[in-house]
N, C-alpha and C positions, 0 to 999 in steps of 0.2 A: 266578281272584283274582287270581294273579300274573301274567297276560299282560297283567289290565285297568292293575293296578300300573304295570306296565312300558310301557303304552302311555301313562296320563296321567305320567311321568315325564318318558318323552320328549315328549308334550307339553309339559311344562313349562318343558323346556330352551330350546327353540324359540321362547316364550311371550316376545312384546317390548312390554312396555306404551306406551301412545303418551306419558305422563309417569311421567318418571324421580324416583322420592322423595328420591334422593338431591339432587338437582338443583335439585329444589323446596325441599328442607330448606332449605339455602344461601340462595337468591332470597327465599323465605318473608321474610328478615331484612329487606328495602326496605318490603312496607308496615308493618312492627312499627314502624320505625324513623320511619315514616311517622306511623303512630298516637300514636307516643309525642309527635313536636315537636306534634302538633296540640293532644293533650291537657294538652302544656306550656304552650302558646301560651295554652288556656283557664285556666291553674291560675291566680290570681290570691297576689302574695307579699302578704306582712302587713308586712315590714320594705323600704319602697323608697329607695336610694341617693338622697342628693341632690350637687347640684356638677357638675361635668365629668365625670360614668360616662357613658360609651356607652350602658350600657345603661338610664342614665334616661332616654332618649328612647323606651323602651319601654312608661315605665309602671312599670305594674307587672305586668306581664305576664313570662309566661315563669315561673311559680314549677314546683318540683322536686314530681312526681307522686310516689305513693306506690303499688306494682302491690298491697301487701299487708303489713299490718300484721301483724309475727307477733306481737308480744304483746298487744295488748287489742281483739282485731277480736272480735264475738260475732256479728255480724251478716251475713246470706249466708255460712254457714258449710259449708251441702253445696254451695253452686255454687261458691264456692272450691277445695273438697273434686274436684269433678265438673271443673273447670279444672286442678287437676293430674292429676286421673287421664286427662284427653286426652292427656296429654304423656308417659304410663306408654312408648311404644313409642321413643319418642325418647330416654330414659331408661334404656332398655334398649341404648340403642347406645353408651351408653359402657361398657360393658361387653367388647360384640363390637367396637366400631369405633373408640373415642373420641371422640362427636360431641358435642357440647355440647349440652342440654337451649334450646329453642326460650322465648321470653320468655313468660310467661302474657298470652293476651290480655288486655289492659288496658280491661275493659269496667266496673269496680266504681270507677267515680267518681261526684266530685259532677256531674258535668256530665252527666246520664242519658241526654238525647235523643241528644249527638253520640258518646258512647262506645257507647250501644246499637248504631246505626247501622256504627261503625266495628266493632265489636267483631260485628256480626251478618253483617259481610262480610268479615269475618278466618275467623270458625269456618266459613260458607259453603265458600270457597276450599277449605280443609283438608277440608272434610265433602265434596265432589265429587272431591279430588284421591283422595280414600282408595277411594271408593263408582267412580272410575276402574279405581285399583288392582286392587277384590273381584272387579269384572266384567270387566275383559282378562287376567287372570290368577290365574284362581280357585285351582287346582291348585298342588301345591309337589310338590315332589323327598323330602320323607319321609313326611307324612302320606296324602298321594294325593291326594284330591277337597275340595274346600275348605278348604285349609290357610291359606290367604289370609286367609281369612275367620274361621278359628279365632283365628290371632292378631290380625286387626285388628276385632274385633266389638266389642270393649271401648273403644277407641278410638270408634270409629262411634258407641256410645252413648253415652259423655259428649258429644262433639259435639253429638249431635241433643239431647239436654239444654239444651246452653250456646246453641244454636239459639234455642229455644224462650225459654229466660230472655233474651236479647236482647230478643224480638219482645213479651215482655213488658214489659219495661223501656220497649221504644219507648211502647208502648200506654199506659202509667200516664205518662210523661214527655209526651208532645203535648197534651193538655188541658190540660198547667201550662205549657207554653210557650205553646199558642194563648188562657192567659187564663181558660180555661173553667173551667179548677179553683182554688181558692186554691195557694199555694206549701205545701209540707210546711216546719213548722216546723226552728230548726236542732236539729240530732241531742246529744242531752244529753251529759254526761260519763257518769252515774251508768244504767248499763242495766238494763231492768226486775228481771231475777233477782236479779241485787245489791243495788234497793232491798228485794226481798222478802225478801233473806237478811239483812239489818240491822234489818228490821221485827222477824223470828223470832225475834233476839238478843234485841230488847230487848222482847217478847212475854212474856207467862207461862208457863210451861212447862203444856200439859197433862196430867191428870190423868189421862183415855183417851186413849188412842192408836185409831188405825182398826187392826183386823184386820188381817195381810200377808198376802200371800196365797203360796202355793208357789215362785212363780220370784222375788217379792220376798226371801223367808226364803233358802232357798238358792242361786239365781241372782245376781242382780240386784236395787236398789233403787231406782226413777226418784228421783230428786231435784228438782221443779222449781225451786228457786232456786239451781241448780246449772246451769252452759253451761261443754261444752268450745269452747276457741279454736277459731279457724279453722285455725293452725296444726297441732294434734290432727287433726282431722277432715280435712287433707288430705293429713297423712301415714296415716292411716286408707288411707282412699281408691285412693292412689297405692299404697302397700305393697303392697294388696291385689290390686288390676291386676297391678305386677311379679313378684308372688309366682305370679300363674297362668300371665304367659305366659314366667316362668323356670320350671315343672312344663313347661307345653310343650314349651320348649327341652330340656329335661332328656329327654324321652319322645321327642323328635323323635332328639338323640343317641344314646341308647338303642336307637331301630331300628337307628342308621346299625351300632351296635355288634352287636348282635344278628343283621343280615345278617351281618357278617366271622366272630361265633361260629359262624353257620348254614354256612357254608363251609368252615370247621375240620372242624366235626363229620361235614360228608359225606367230608372227606378221610380224616378216621378213619375212618369205617366204610368207606369203600372199602378202607381200607388192612386194617382186619378181616375184611372180605370176599376180598381177595386173599390174605392169607393163610391164609386158611379157622380162623379164631379159635385156629389153635394155636402160636402165637409166644409166646414168654415174656413181652412187654408187655403181652397181651389185660388183663389183671386192671388194670392201669395205664390204658389206655386207657378202659376201661371205666369205669373211677372219676373221669376226667375228663370223659369224657362226662357223666356224673351229676354232675358239679361244675358241669360249664354250666346242662343243664340245670335244675338246685335252684336256682343264682344267678339264672337269668332268671325266672323265677316268685317268687322272692321278692320280687325288687327292683321286680316291676312292684306284686306283692299290699302292698308295703311305701308306696307311692306316697299311699296314702289316708288312713294314720295318721299320716306326716310333714306332708302339708301340713292335717290338722284337728287337729294341734299347734301349728300356725305360723299357723293361722287363729285357732285357742282365743288363742295368746298375745296377737295384736293387739288384742282386745278384753279380754282379762286388763288390760292394758299400761294402757290407758283408765281399767278400774277404778283399779288403783293410782296413776294421776294425780290422779284424785277423791279418794282416799282421803290420798293424801300431802300433798296442798293442803289438804285441810280439816284436817290435823292441824296444816302450817303456821301456819293461821289461827290457829287457838287457842293458837298458842306452844308447842307440842309440838313436840321436834326427839327425841328420844329414840328415834326409828326410823333415824334415820341414825347412822355410827358418830361419833365424837367430831370426829374431824380435818374434818368436813363439817360443823361446823355452823356455822363462821363461812367460808365459800369464799370465793376470793376474786372481786373483782367484774371485773375483766379478763375473769378464763375463763368466767364465768357468763356474760357478754355473749356472749363468742365462743360458748356451747354453745347458744345459743340457732338460731343461724348453722348450727349441727352438729346439732341434733337429729335431722331430720328426714331427713335425707341418711345417716346414721350409722343412724338406726334399718331404715331400707329397707333398706342394706346387710349389717346386722346378722341380720335376717327371711332374707334371702335365702342368705345363708351358713351359717345356722342351718338352716333347710330341707337344704341339703346335705348339713350331716355328721350332722343328726338321720336323713336317709333313710338316709343310710349306716351306721351305729350300729344302725339298726331291721334291717337287711338283712342286717348279722353277726347281730345275735340271732337273726334268722332262722333262717338259715343254719344256727348251731350247734342251735338247735330241733328243725330237721328233721333231721341228722343223730342228734339221741341220743336223740329221741321217734318221730318221724314214721317215717323211711328203716329203722329196725330191725324195725319193724311190716311193713311191706311187702317185706321181705329174709325173714320167715319167723324172725328174730330177737329176738321179743318177752319169751321166758324171759330170756335172758342181758340184755334190758335190763332188765327189772323187777328181774331181782338187783344191775345195776348199780345203777339205782334207789334202791333198798332200802337197799343198802349206804350210797349219799351220804344219804339223807335220814336211818339210822341214825346216823350218825357224825355231821351237823349237830345232830340231837335230844339227842345226849349233851351235847354241846359249850355246847348253850342251857342243856341240863337243870342240866348241874354248874355254867354260870355263877348260875342262881336259883339253885342250893341255896344257892352260896358266899354270894351276898347274904339268905337266908334264916336260914341258920344264923349270921350275924353280927349280925342284927337280933333274933335267939329268945334267944342265949347271952353274946353278948360285948359288949351296949350295957344299961347301968343302966337301969332302970324309969322309967316317965315322972314327972316331977315335980309332972303335976294332970292332974285328969280331962279336963281343956279342952283337953290338948295333944295335936298333932294326929300328932306321931310323937315316939321316946325321945332323949334328950338326948346328943351326943355324948360320952360320959363310959364309958372302958373297964370292962370288969366281966369275971369270969373271967378275970385275964389269964398265966398258966401255960398254962391251955388255948387263948389267942387265941396265944400263942407256939407251942406244938405246931400248932398249925393253919394259919399261917403256914407254916412248916419243910416239912411232909409236902405241902403244896399248891405248895411254891415249882418245885419242875421241871416238873410240872404247866402251873404258870402260865406256862414259858417256850414252850412247844409251843401254850400259848391266844394268847400275846403276839405269835408267827408268824402264826397264822390272824389273828388282831385285826387287824396290819399289813395284812396281803394285802388283806383285806376293808374296810380303809379307803383305798386304793388305789384299789380296784376301784371303791369309793360313790363319792370322789371325782370319777373318771372319769366313772363314768357320769351324777351330775349336773352333771358341768361340759357334758358333750356335752348333754344334754336341755336348761340353761336358759343354752345361748349365745346362742340367738337373745335372750333377755330382756336387753333394757337395762334395764330398772326395778329390775336386785338385781347386786349385786358375784357373782361365784364365786370371787371373790378369797378367802384365809385370813384372819382376823381378823387388823388390823393392815398387810395389803396392800392395803386398797382401795384406796389411789390409783394403783396401777398398773395401774386398768380404769380407760381413758379412756370408754369408752363409757358405768359408772356415774357419771364425773365431768362426765358431758355432762346426764345425767338430772337430777342433783345442783343444776349448775347452772343449769339451764334450771326447774328448779323453785322456783329463789331469786328468778329473776326475774320469772315470772307472778306470786310472793307478794308482792314488793313493788310493783309495777306493774297486778297486778288483783285486792287487798285490797278487799273488799266495803267495810267499815266504813273503809278511808284515803280509797278513792273516794268514798265518800260523805260523809265531811268534807270532800276537797275540793271536790266537788260543792255544798255548803252554804256554800262559802268563796266559790265562782265566781259561785252564783245571786245570791247578797246583795251582793257587789260591781256585779255589773252592773244590781242593780236601785236599788241606792242609786244608781249613774252614771244609771241612764236618769229615777228622779224628779226628779234634779239638772237635766237636759236638759230635763224637759217645764217645770219651774221657771223657768227662766231662757225660755226659750220665752214660756211665758204671759205675765213679764213684759216683752220684748221686743215683745209682740205687744198693749200693753195700749194701749189710747187717751188715756191721760193721760200725766204724766211719768215720765222714765225715769231708773229710783233703781237704784244696785246693793246686791245682799242685805245686804254687810256694812255696809253705813250704815244698813239697814234695822233689823239686829240688835242694833247698839249705838244705834239710836234707843229701842228699845223696851226694852234693858235699862237704858238712864239711866230712861226711865219707870216700870222695875220700883223702882230702888233708892230713887228719890224717895219713889214712894209709902211704901216699906219700908227705913226709914233703917236698921235693926238687920242689913242684907243686905249692909251694904258693909265688915261687922267680918269676917264671912266668906270674901270674897272674899281669894283668893291674888294677890300680886305679879302673877305672870304667869300669863296663862290658859293653861291645861292642856285636855288634851282629854278627854273624857269619856267615861264609859265606854258602848256601846253595846249595847244586848242585843235578841239578833233570834232568830229564831228559822224554820228552813225546814222544809215539812212535804214528807218525801220521797215523789218523784214516782211514785204507783201504776204498773201494766204499762198500763191503758188511755193515761198521758202517755210513756210514753216508745213 
């Protein structure tokens, strides 16, 4: 195996790929800029300048295109997420060589036919380059065979998904372009799940809810009236792939360090053999060898729990996002510290841009810190429990363990005993039978003062242990929750120093103010009603202009009908105002159903 690995590494050193990904990464900006220019030319501006402006010659062309709406995009969420996932390898370059990530392929635009062709071609270029890189240099220096495939298969999978998505967009857009199918109507301001959420709020609560499954009760309950925005889905996909690449890279570094440690162990063993194990340093050398062996084994074993912890954090953050957003929709801000109830508007807008990148960085650093802490705990466990048994020192280990458990039991028992004595002898009886606890009123004051005096010195020692336990618990919780950006690890009153939590709260408030279903439904009703009134007015004018009879204005016709009404009803003239006011107009707009959206 060592010989095969050595030959593989030698082949990898001399491997020369026909495509340099670093050079291609820079030159790929040329087609990406071309795609942006083409889509910008197809994008029409709503407000065009008049006069001597040079851009007036272009008409309403060259509008600003939006690669991704980070605030209120709910359609094609997983496609956006996979598009972000395809750039995971380039994002990891930021940690190693300082590259800038490429632009996300501009495939989700209104001009589906052109954008699907450009996006398919752009993704196909990257797909072919990745295939060539894997096929020509499949082996690597650290993992040996198929190392390149291990690093690039997530991006390859994402690019394959994008190719299928672009092809599907082309197939759907081609009949519309050829006028074989009617064009899809304009996208509604109100999403289907938002409309369903408002309908559920307006409907009567159900008396009997359907029985929930075990998964819904203890793990996660799916809500059909809630959808995560594209930003959260993209962050989840990109963070998952970056975490996988980070773990693989860390394992490669571990293999490199392991080789160095193996060489060092061989030298120690040769030294012991040369000295015939009679040197005074022999016990120290044996302990060093044992420490190296234990550390290597524990580090490899700790990869699995550390990675599972961070992966569970990614999904738990989504659950916390839904829970926090729903509380904000209901007007509940008590889950946030008092100073975060009204965050800065500018800081909240910046938080939208910060969140995704910071969440990925928190996950990666959190994995490394959690891995180190779990490895240290594993080494302590090995030296305290496993190694004494292997060295036939089980009885000594059990004696020490028994003394420690007994001491801890006495400390905890005395603490519980103090609370029981205080509740039984030093508090007055309950005022009523319905009271859950006794009132905070002292009883037996002389005995209480003696109780405090004799336990004073013991509580000093107990306070020392409590202080150390406080420090230990704070360190463990801080390191364990370092990857969680949805909650702060600072003490109460110092939450403002946690920049990650600030970004989380700012992002929540931006989403709350811009995607609140009730607010969006109200705006949808106003926009729809205004558009309908404008359309009816236009149709009426068109009908009057196209009539065969004489042309007259609608205002003159209204005044003529008013005059005729007043002549027939003279008493109505007394009720008229001196100046005509605008009458109230009631309207009602039915919320669109899922099929309408």
